C-alpha positions in Angstrom: 133.9 102.3 62.5 132.6 99.9 65.6 133.9 102.8 67.8 131.2 105.7 67.0 128.8 102.3 66.3 128.9 101.5 70.5 129.1 104.9 71.3 126.3 105.5 69.5 124.6 102.9 70.3 124.5 102.8 74.1 124.1 106.9 74.0 120.7 105.9 72.0 119.8 103.4 74.8 120.4 105.5 78.1 118.5 108.4 76.1 115.6 106.1 75.8 115.4 104.5 79.3 115.2 108.5 80.2 112.7 109.0 77.8 110.3 105.8 79.3 110.8 106.9 82.9 110.0 110.9 82.2 106.8 109.6 80.4 105.9 106.8 82.1 102.4 107.7 84.5 102.7 109.7 87.5 100.3 108.5 90.6 99.9 111.2 92.8 99.2 108.6 96.5 98.7 105.1 97.0 95.0 105.0 98.3 95.2 101.4 99.5 97.4 102.5 102.5 96.5 105.7 103.1 93.4 104.0 106.6 92.7 105.1 108.9 93.2 106.5 111.9 90.9 104.9 115.3 90.6 106.4 118.6 89.5 104.3 121.8 88.5 106.8 125.4 87.5 105.0 128.6 84.8 106.5 130.3 86.6 108.1 133.1 88.9 109.9 130.4 86.2 111.8 129.2 84.3 115.2 130.8 80.6 113.8 130.1 81.6 110.2 131.1 80.5 108.9 128.1 83.0 106.2 126.6 84.2 107.2 123.3 86.0 105.9 120.0 86.7 107.7 116.8 87.3 106.4 113.5 88.8 108.3 110.5 88.3 106.5 107.4 90.8 107.6 105.2 89.8 106.5 101.8 89.5 108.6 98.9 87.1 105.7 96.8 85.4 104.9 99.9 81.6 104.9 100.0 80.9 108.1 102.1 76.9 107.4 102.9 75.6 106.2 106.0 72.7 104.0 106.3 70.2 103.0 108.7 70.1 98.9 108.7 66.5 98.5 110.9 65.7 95.7 113.6 64.4 92.5 111.8 63.0 89.4 113.0 63.7 86.1 110.8 62.2 83.1 110.8 63.7 79.6 112.4 66.4 77.7 110.1 67.4 80.7 108.1 70.7 81.2 106.9 72.3 85.0 106.5 73.8 85.3 103.5 77.9 86.8 104.4 78.7 89.2 101.4 82.7 90.4 100.1 84.3 93.4 101.5 83.8 96.1 99.5 83.7 99.6 100.7 84.5 101.5 97.4 81.9 102.9 95.9 78.9 102.3 95.5 78.9 99.7 98.2 76.4 97.1 98.9 73.4 97.8 100.6 69.9 96.4 99.9 67.2 95.0 101.7 67.7 91.8 100.1 71.3 91.1 101.8 69.9 91.2 105.3 66.6 88.8 104.8 67.1 85.5 105.8 67.6 82.7 102.6 66.3 79.3 102.8 69.2 77.1 101.2 72.8 77.5 100.4 73.9 77.8 96.7 76.4 74.8 95.7 78.9 77.5 94.6 80.0 80.8 93.5 82.0 82.2 90.9 84.6 85.0 91.3 82.7 87.0 88.3 79.4 86.7 90.6 80.6 88.4 93.0 82.1 91.2 91.7 80.2 91.6 89.0 78.7 95.5 89.7 76.3 98.2 87.7 77.7 101.5 89.1 75.6 103.8 90.0 72.7 101.8 90.6 71.5 101.7 94.9 72.3 98.3 94.7 75.3 96.6 93.7 74.6 93.0 92.7 77.2 90.8 93.8 76.9 87.0 95.3 77.6 86.0 99.0 80.8 84.3 99.6 78.8 82.1 101.4 76.2 81.6 105.0 75.6 81.1 108.7 72.9 80.8 110.6 70.5 83.3 111.2 69.1 84.5 114.4 65.4 85.3 115.2 65.9 89.1 116.2 68.7 91.5 115.4 69.2 94.9 116.5 69.3 97.8 114.2 72.6 99.9 113.4 74.3 102.7 111.8 76.1 101.3 108.5 78.8 103.0 106.6 82.0 101.5 105.3 81.9 99.7 108.4 79.1 98.9 111.1 79.1 102.0 113.3 77.2 102.2 116.0 73.8 100.5 116.8 71.1 101.4 118.9 72.2 99.4 122.0 75.4 101.6 122.1 77.5 99.3 120.9 79.9 101.2 118.8 83.2 100.7 116.3 86.0 102.3 115.0 88.6 100.7 112.8 92.1 101.1 111.7 93.7 98.8 109.0 97.1 96.6 110.0 100.6 95.2 108.3 100.0 91.1 109.0 103.0 88.5 108.6 100.5 86.3 107.8 98.3 88.7 106.0 98.7 86.7 102.7 97.8 83.1 103.6 94.0 83.8 103.0 91.4 84.5 100.3 88.2 85.2 100.4 85.8 82.6 99.0 85.5 82.3 95.6 88.8 83.2 94.4 91.1 80.6 93.5 92.0 78.4 96.7 90.0 80.6 98.6 89.1 79.8 102.2 88.3 82.7 103.8 84.1 83.7 105.0 84.7 86.8 106.8 86.1 90.7 106.7 86.3 93.2 109.1 83.2 94.8 108.0 80.9 91.8 107.7 82.3 91.0 111.4 81.3 94.6 112.1 78.0 94.4 111.1 77.0 90.8 112.3 78.5 92.3 116.0 76.0 94.6 115.5 73.1 92.6 114.9 73.6 90.4 117.5 75.6 92.1 120.6 74.8 94.6 123.0 78.0 94.9 125.3 81.8 95.2 123.4 83.3 91.4 124.8 79.9 89.9 123.2 81.5 91.3 120.1 84.9 90.2 120.6 83.6 86.6 121.4 81.4 86.6 118.6 83.5 87.9 115.6 86.7 86.0 117.1 84.7 82.8 117.2 83.7 83.4 114.0 86.7 84.0 112.2 88.7 81.2 113.5 86.2 78.8 112.6 85.1 80.2 109.1 88.2 82.8 108.2 89.4 85.7 108.0 90.6 87.8 105.0 92.6 91.6 106.0 91.7 94.4 103.7 94.0 93.2 101.2 90.9 92.2 99.4 92.3 94.8 96.2 95.7 92.3 95.4 93.3 89.2 94.6 90.8 91.4 92.3 93.7 93.3 90.7 95.8 90.9 89.0 98.4 93.6 87.8 99.1 94.7 91.8 101.8 93.6 93.5 101.1 91.4 96.3 103.8 92.5 98.0 103.1 96.1 97.6 99.6 95.9 99.1 98.9 92.2 100.5 101.0 92.4 103.9 100.7 96.4 104.6 96.7 95.5 104.3 96.6 91.8 105.9 95.4 92.3 109.4 92.8 94.9 111.1 91.8 96.6 113.9 88.7 97.7 115.1 88.5 99.8 118.9 85.1 98.7 120.4 83.1 100.5 123.0 79.6 99.5 124.8 78.4 101.5 127.7 80.9 101.0 130.2 84.0 99.5 128.9 86.3 100.2 126.1 88.6 97.2 124.0 91.2 97.3 121.1 90.1 94.0 118.8 93.3 92.8 116.2 93.1 89.6 113.7 94.8 88.5 111.1 94.5 85.1 109.2 96.3 82.1 110.5 98.9 80.0 109.2 96.3 77.8 107.2 94.3 80.6 105.6 91.2 78.7 107.1 90.8 80.6 110.2 92.2 83.3 112.0 94.4 84.9 115.0 92.9 87.5 117.0 93.8 89.4 120.8 91.9 91.4 122.4 92.8 94.1 125.4 90.5 96.5 127.3 91.6 99.8 127.6 91.4 101.5 131.4 88.7 103.3 132.0 90.4 106.9 132.7 92.8 106.3 129.4 93.2 106.8 126.0 94.6 104.6 123.7 95.0 105.2 119.7 95.4 102.9 116.9 97.7 103.9 113.6 97.6 101.0 111.1 99.4 98.8 112.9 99.3 95.9 116.0 99.8 97.7 119.2 98.6 94.8 121.7 102.0 93.5 122.5 102.5 91.1 125.8 99.0 89.6 126.9 98.0 87.9 130.1 95.3 85.5 129.2 94.6 85.2 133.3 93.7 88.4 133.7 89.9 88.3 132.2 89.2 91.8 132.7 91.7 93.2 130.2 92.8 90.1 128.1 90.9 87.7 125.2 92.5 86.0 122.7 92.6 83.2 120.3 92.6 79.4 121.2 95.7 79.0 118.8 97.2 82.7 119.2 100.8 81.0 120.5 100.2 77.5 118.2 100.2 79.4 114.8 103.2 81.6 116.2 104.9 78.3 117.3 104.8 76.6 114.0 105.7 79.4 112.3 109.3 80.3 114.3 107.4 83.1 115.1 108.0 82.9 118.9 110.1 80.0 120.5 108.5 79.6 123.9 111.6 77.8 125.5 113.7 81.0 124.5 114.0 83.9 126.2 111.6 86.4 124.8 108.6 86.8 125.9 105.1 86.6 124.1 104.5 89.2 122.4 101.5 89.1 119.7 102.6 93.0 118.0 106.3 92.2 117.4 105.1 88.2 116.4 101.9 89.3 114.4 103.5 92.3 112.4 104.5 92.2 109.4 108.7 92.8 108.4 108.1 96.2 106.8 105.2 97.3 108.3 102.0 99.4 107.3 104.2 101.0 104.8 103.7 104.2 101.8 105.1 103.1 98.5 109.0 103.8 97.5 109.7 102.7 101.1 111.2 99.4 101.5 114.8 100.8 102.4 114.0 102.8 105.0 111.4 101.3 107.7 112.2 102.3 110.3 112.2 106.1 108.8 108.9 105.1 107.5 107.8 103.6 110.3 108.1 106.8 112.3 106.1 108.4 109.7 103.3 106.5 109.1 102.4 105.1 112.8 104.5 106.3 115.4 104.4 109.9 115.0 100.7 109.6 114.3 100.4 107.7 117.8 103.1 110.0 119.1 101.4 113.2 118.4 97.8 112.4 120.0 99.5 111.3 123.4 101.4 114.6 123.1 97.9 116.0 122.9 95.9 114.6 125.2 99.0 114.2 127.9 102.5 116.6 127.0 103.4 116.1 130.6 105.0 112.6 129.6 106.9 114.1 127.3 107.3 112.0 125.0 110.3 112.4 122.2 108.5 112.6 118.5 111.7 112.7 116.7 112.8 109.4 118.2 112.4 106.9 115.5 111.1 103.4 117.4 112.2 100.3 115.8 109.6 97.4 115.8 111.7 96.2 119.4 110.9 99.1 121.2 107.6 100.9 119.7 105.5 99.6 122.3 107.5 100.3 125.3 108.3 103.6 124.5 105.1 104.7 123.3 102.5 102.5 125.3 99.1 101.0 124.6 97.3 104.0 126.2 97.8 107.1 128.8 96.1 109.0 130.7 95.4 112.4 129.7 96.0 115.4 131.8 92.5 116.2 131.7 89.2 114.9 130.9 88.5 115.2 127.1 85.8 117.4 126.0 83.6 116.1 122.2 85.7 119.2 120.8 89.1 118.2 121.9 88.0 115.0 120.1 87.2 116.8 116.8 90.2 118.5 117.2 92.8 115.7 117.3 91.1 114.0 114.2 92.2 117.7 112.3 95.6 117.4 113.2 98.3 118.2 111.0 101.3 118.8 113.4 100.2 122.5 114.1 102.6 123.5 117.0 104.6 120.7 116.6 108.0 120.8 114.1 106.5 118.3 112.1 103.6 120.8 110.8 103.0 119.7 107.2 101.9 123.2 106.2 105.4 124.6 106.9 107.0 122.5 104.5 107.4 123.7 100.2 105.5 121.3 99.5 102.8 123.1 101.2 103.1 126.1 98.7 103.5 129.5 99.6 99.9 129.3 101.6 100.7 125.9 103.9 98.1 123.4 101.9 98.1 120.4 104.2 96.9 118.0 102.2 99.9 115.7 100.4 99.9 112.8 98.3 103.0 110.8 98.7 107.0 111.6 98.2 107.7 110.1 95.2 105.9 108.5 92.7 106.9 105.1 91.3 108.6 106.2 88.2 110.4 109.0 90.1 114.0 109.1 89.0 114.9 109.7 92.6 114.0 106.3 94.1 117.4 105.0 93.9 118.7 107.5 95.8 119.1 107.4 100.2 118.6 110.9 100.5 114.5 110.6 98.8 113.5 107.5 99.6 110.8 108.5 102.2 107.6 109.6 102.2 106.3 112.8 103.5 104.6 112.8 107.4 101.3 111.1 107.4 99.2 113.3 109.4 95.7 112.1 111.3 94.3 114.4 108.9 93.7 113.1 105.5 92.1 115.5 102.2 90.9 112.5 101.6 89.2 111.1 104.6 85.8 110.1 103.1 84.7 110.6 106.8 85.2 110.5 110.3 82.6 109.0 113.0 83.0 110.1 116.8 81.0 108.0 118.8 79.6 108.4 122.2 78.1 106.0 124.6 75.8 106.9 127.5 75.6 104.3 130.3 72.8 107.1 132.2 70.4 107.2 129.1 68.6 105.1 127.5 69.0 103.2 125.0 67.3 105.4 121.9 69.2 108.4 123.5 71.9 107.6 124.2 73.8 106.0 121.0 74.7 108.9 119.1 77.4 109.5 116.6 79.2 112.5 115.3 79.8 112.3 111.6 81.8 114.1 109.4 82.2 113.9 106.0 85.1 114.7 104.1 88.2 115.9 105.9 88.1 117.1 109.9 89.7 119.9 108.9 87.1 121.7 106.8 84.1 119.8 108.3 81.4 120.5 110.4 80.8 117.2 112.7 76.9 116.7 113.4 74.7 114.2 115.5 73.1 110.9 114.6 71.0 108.7 116.3 69.9 105.6 115.9 67.4 106.1 117.6 66.1 109.0 115.5 65.9 106.8 112.0 63.0 104.6 113.8 60.2 105.6 112.7 60.8 106.5 108.7 63.9 103.8 109.0 65.8 106.7 106.7 68.2 109.3 108.1 67.9 113.2 106.1 68.7 113.1 102.7 71.8 115.1 103.3 73.8 111.9 104.6 72.1 109.8 102.5 73.1 110.7 98.9 75.8 111.1 96.8 78.2 109.9 94.8 82.0 110.5 94.1 81.5 110.7 90.4 78.4 113.4 90.7 78.9 117.1 92.4 75.7 116.8 94.3 74.2 120.2 96.3 72.3 117.5 98.2 74.8 115.9 99.7 76.7 116.9 102.8 79.7 115.2 101.7 80.1 117.3 98.7 79.5 120.5 100.1 82.3 119.9 102.5 84.4 119.0 99.6 83.4 122.0 97.8 84.9 123.9 101.6 87.9 121.5 101.4 89.3 121.7 97.8 89.4 125.7 97.8 89.9 126.6 100.7 93.3 124.5 101.0 94.4 126.9 98.6 94.8 129.8 100.9 94.8 127.7 103.5 97.5 130.6 106.0 94.9 133.1 105.1 91.5 130.6 105.5 91.9 128.3 108.4 90.9 130.6 110.7 87.8 131.2 109.1 87.5 127.6 108.6 87.9 127.2 112.5 85.6 130.2 113.6 82.7 128.2 111.6 83.2 125.1 113.0 83.3 126.5 116.3 80.0 128.4 115.9 78.5 125.7 114.2 79.1 122.6 116.7 79.0 125.1 119.5 75.2 125.4 118.2 74.7 121.9 117.3 76.0 120.7 121.3 73.8 122.6 122.4 70.5 122.2 119.9 71.1 118.3 121.2 70.9 118.5 124.5 68.1 120.0 124.8 66.1 117.8 122.2 68.1 115.3 124.2 65.7 116.5 127.4 62.5 116.9 126.1 63.2 113.6 124.4 63.4 112.1 127.7 60.1 113.8 129.0 58.4 112.7 125.8 59.7 108.8 126.9 60.2 105.9 124.5 57.0 106.8 122.5 55.5 106.8 118.8 55.8 110.6 119.8 59.1 110.9 121.6 60.6 108.6 118.6 58.9 110.9 116.0 60.0 113.8 118.2 63.8 112.8 118.1 64.1 112.1 113.7 62.6 115.8 113.6 65.5 116.6 115.7 67.7 114.9 113.7 66.3 116.8 110.5 67.2 120.4 111.7 70.1 118.7 112.5 71.2 118.0 108.9 69.5 121.3 107.9 71.4 123.8 109.9 74.5 121.9 109.1 74.0 121.7 105.2 72.5 125.5 105.4 75.6 126.9 107.2 78.5 125.4 105.3 76.7 126.5 102.1 76.7 130.0 103.5 80.1 129.6 104.9 81.4 128.2 101.2 79.7 131.2 100.1 81.3 133.8 102.6 85.0 132.2 101.8 84.7 132.6 98.0 83.6 136.0 98.7 86.3 137.1 101.2 89.6 135.0 99.1 89.4 135.1 95.5 91.8 136.7 92.9 94.8 136.7 95.3 92.8 139.3 97.4 91.5 139.0 101.2 87.8 141.4 100.9 86.5 143.0 103.5 83.4 144.8 103.6 83.6 149.0 104.9 81.6 150.3 107.3 79.8 152.0 104.4 79.2 149.0 102.9 81.6 149.5 100.3 84.3 146.9 99.3 87.9 147.3 100.5 90.8 145.3 100.4 92.0 143.8 104.4 94.5 142.6 103.1 96.6 141.0 99.5 97.8 137.5 99.8 101.3 138.1 98.8 103.8 135.6 98.3 105.8 134.9 102.1 109.0 136.0 101.7 110.8 132.5 102.7 108.7 131.2 99.8 110.2 133.8 97.2 114.3 133.1 99.2 113.2 129.2 98.6 112.7 129.4 94.6 115.2 131.9 94.0 114.4 134.5 91.4 114.8 132.0 88.5 112.4 129.7 89.8 110.3 132.0 90.6 110.0 133.7 86.8 111.1 137.5 87.2 110.6 139.0 84.0 114.0 140.1 83.8 115.5 136.7 83.5 113.0 136.1 81.0 113.8 138.9 79.3 117.5 138.3 79.4 117.5 134.6 77.9 114.9 135.7 75.1 116.5 139.1 74.0 120.6 138.3 74.9 120.4 134.5 74.3 121.8 133.6 78.1 120.0 130.6 79.1 117.9 131.2 82.1 120.2 129.1 84.3 122.8 131.3 83.3 120.4 134.5 84.3 119.6 133.3 87.8 123.3 132.6 88.9 122.8 130.5 92.2 120.2 132.0 93.2 117.5 129.1 92.1 117.1 126.5 94.6 115.2 124.3 92.5 116.5 121.1 91.1 113.8 121.3 87.6 113.2 118.2 85.1 114.7 120.1 82.8 118.1 119.9 84.7 118.1 116.6 85.5 117.3 115.3 82.3 120.5 117.6 80.7 122.4 116.3 83.2 121.6 112.7 82.8 122.0 113.2 78.7 125.2 114.7 79.2 126.6 111.5 81.2 124.6 109.1 78.9 126.7 110.7 76.1 130.0 110.6 77.8 129.0 106.5 79.0 129.0 106.0 75.3 131.8 107.5 74.4 134.2 105.6 77.0 131.9 102.6 76.5 132.4 102.3 72.1 136.1 103.8 73.1 136.8 101.5 75.7 134.7 97.9 74.6 137.0 94.6 72.8 136.6 95.5 69.0 136.4 93.1 66.6 135.7 92.5 63.0 133.9 95.4 60.7 130.5 94.4 61.4 130.8 92.3 64.7 131.7 92.8 68.4 133.7 90.4 71.2 131.8 89.4 74.4 133.5 91.6 77.4 136.0 88.6 79.7 134.1 87.5 82.6 
């Protein structure tokens, strides 16, 4: 009868829906919203007196290779092509991208811009446009963004959310009017500037005149991507900018027309440290104080036009509060808990940096800051309790909240041995996404598995530029790498860096690539992390300590030789020695680690050379207690199910704490059957082969 028909129909519908949910694809993380952490450290806040900045380029698909871009001379009346920001592997690096062009093209199509040939040294694209070239440029180190030039000007980067982030598109896209992304701006500044103020004014002026687009360029490339998922979250940018004397933070987003930009810059006091964690943090500004503030001419005008700020009201102008996106720089599946996600994605990282360098300030890590009070609670910058060494800055980028209540190695998701690397808490298709209890994300630590590289730059005013400019480069995760020094001045003779830093593909293991050797260590060590961490830290201390001593002695010898061909060649040879040492040490370390930790056992060599077992890597009691005997797979429960016909759930009793997919499916199926029965019985019934509409 109709009752049975309705019951069966609705039950089938529920089960089909369940099947679809169960079998949809799962994304372990959304890489587009995982980047980056950047520090800005004043000269009086460092033990050496250097101005320092850092950048953890947290991007699993980015090109990790670094390249040397030589200084160049250009004829008058030529033009510089502006290439689209595209930092995924393989990014665009060719000599032609730096050569002058005598004429401008009349049009550029979308297909021409992003047609690529994967695996070739040059990815052939067309420029978005052109600007007048200058007669001579400085050499610099290039990565996903410009890193440091031969005049000691340096950059770090952190993508930010922006309420106007979706207002602009790059030229070449439909209705696209913006010429510059942040990577292009950073490279132009390194080519043309020798100080931070010049860089701020140049980048800001070019973006205002020619238009700026944010890191959400993938929103326009991928037609299947929902604009609100990534567009606002990646629509703004921040750069940390250092020269030999000052360090600034520069924040920028599109303007309301899509043809310009809105930007602001604030200087970090010489004795203080600031950190950018994927959101604007420059708040109240005083443009009369030219020593510490700069901004675009339209910074107030755009806010008024967009009704983001009322100059007649009682609320002071606050750049961050006005130009941030409403929901912030989110991870997926977090729209219901933006404050919680803000604390995890943004504020907690700022907190852990400030708490590490200035514990005396006693900031509260549990405080879930809102958009209205975060800038006053976690200030723009803080004075560290003591001056920071290079090793202490390395350690900040290796932070996974160890020693705090938020330590991500201490949760069950990290497994029994504390794997510190995380994806997104819930994939888009998770059946728990409608649960307020489950809505959210894991703690977002400074250290990440999918960091393509970390750079820590030093600008040292007491040294000549060719020696004073130094970058500490750490490929892959900072937790398991060893930072090595790279000098812009070391490539002056050959225009090349050591092969270990220049080669490698994300698609093919390469034993000659330093990145791949660190990747090997990272992925193996994570499996037994609670055991391998101490060994990793000992190796880092050994290698980095040796490199600090080695470079200090080599720099002194280079200075004695002077800024001559012999001096440059000496520095280049030292750079190769650094690369060879780091590569050999990390390759040897991987072999030593595998030899020590394998097959669930920590081995050691006996005094007589024999093999001895130091420790069996048994599952800790807390882990087994969490799983319960059923989910731990104890054999007696398997036997009970097979021989006595008793289910594992019944055999295990209440000791199992996990909620498996099978339990979820069974529960939903049961509910579906009940709903089908009730609906089939209660719905109004018409003729044998018809039905009546439910009354509205």
